[in-house]
N, C-alpha and C positions, 0 to 999 in steps of 0.2 A: 310264700308271698304272692306268687302268681296265682295260687289257688284263691287267695283273697282278692286279687285283681279280677279273676274270672267271676267270682261270686258278686263282687261289687258291680261289674258290668251287667251281669244277669239281673240283679235286683233293680238296677237303674233302668234297664229296658222294660222290665215288668211295670215299674212305677210310671214310666213315661207313657206306656200303652193303656194304663188304667182308665183314663177318662173315656176312652173309646168304648169301654164296657159299661159305662154309666154308674160305676160304683163311686162312693165317696173316697177321696184320697186317704183319709185317716183309717177307715175300716180295711181298705185294701192293703195299705202299708203294714198294718198290724198283722194281718193274716199272712202276707207274703213273708215277713221276717220271722214270725212264729213258726211257720212250717218249713223254713229253709234249713237244710243241714249245715249251711255255711254261716249261720248267724254269728258265731264268735269271730270268724274270720272277717266277715263284712264289717263288724263293729270296730275292728282294729285297723282298717284301711283309712289312711288320711289323704286329704287332697294333695298336700305337698309331696307325699310319697308316690302317689299315683302319677303326678305330674313329672317327678324325677324319672321314673321308669319309662314313661312314654317319651319323654324328651331324649333319653339316652338311645332308645331303639330307633327313633325317628331322626336322629342327628345326621348332619351331612357327612360326618366321619364314617358312618356306616355304609357310605358309597352307594346308597340306593338298594342295597342288599340284592344285587344281581346274582344269578346262579351261574356258575360258582363265583364267589368273590371273597376277599378278605373281610369285607363288611358283613357279609352273611355269616361267616364263621364266628366273628366276634359277637354278633347279635345272638347267635345260637348258643354260644358259651354263656353269655349273660343270662339268657332265659333258663338254661339248664341249671345254673347256679341258683337262680331264684326258686326253681322247682325243688331243688335239693333242700334249700333252706326252709321251704314250706312243708317239707316232709312227703312230697310226692315221690312215689317209687318209680325208678326208671323202667322203661319197657322197650328200650332200644337194643341195638347190637351189643353183645358181651356185657350186659348189665349196665349200659350207659343210657343216656337220654337221646342218643343219636342213632340214626339208621343210615348207613352208607349206601348210596346208589351210584352206580357207575354211569357217568354221562359221556356221550360220544360227541365229539365236535369234528366236523369236516372242514378242512382248510385246503385251499388251492396252493399247490407248490408253484408259485409264480414264475420262478426261473425256468425257462425252457417250455413253459405252457404255450400251446398253440392249438388252433382249430383249423382243420382242413376241409374245404368244400370243393370237391372235384380236384383240380390241380392247383387251386388257390389256397395259400396258407395265410393265416391271420395270427399274429404274435400278441400274446397277452401283454397289456400295458402300453402297446403301441397301436394296435388295430382294434382291440376290444378290452372291456373291463367287466368283471363280475362283481356285483355288489348286492347285498341283501338289505341295504338301508335305503330309506326313502331319500330322494334328492330331486332338485330342480335342474333340468337340463334344457338346452336350446340347440337348435340346429335344423338342418334340412331333413325332410322325411322322404324315404324311398318306398314306394309301393312294391311289395314283393310278389304280387300275384295272389291267386286264390289257392295256392297249394298244388296246382297242376303242373306237371312236367311235360312239356311238349317239345319233342326232339327237333322239330322243324323250326322252332323259335329260339332255341338255345345254342 
């Protein structure tokens, strides 16, 4: 079924681009469909079916399909099922449609985390925070110099 979906999308793109090449829509469409190896599959795709598939994959319940996430796994299983139903042979790990990739995530062990600058210690959560997300902040600005360490001034 996903093979049919891919074929339908491919044919749709070709048909949408046709006016740019100055051909008549009728002759171009006949040529594109006649030469396509997916002709039978394309003819079997229905608008409601395509809408159902896309609505499922794009649903809020798929949680944006972040990597890794439960929504991504659910979407991947759905697509694998559709590929199997369409007769597409798996090319993933151990004869499946999936390829496992080890992801590494770094995380700060917040309890006991501190930074020392000279004799001064800064405690995580009290004196500083580490964040990889964008945020708006306000407060005073302290100029820290140009990166030069001058013993006479410190």
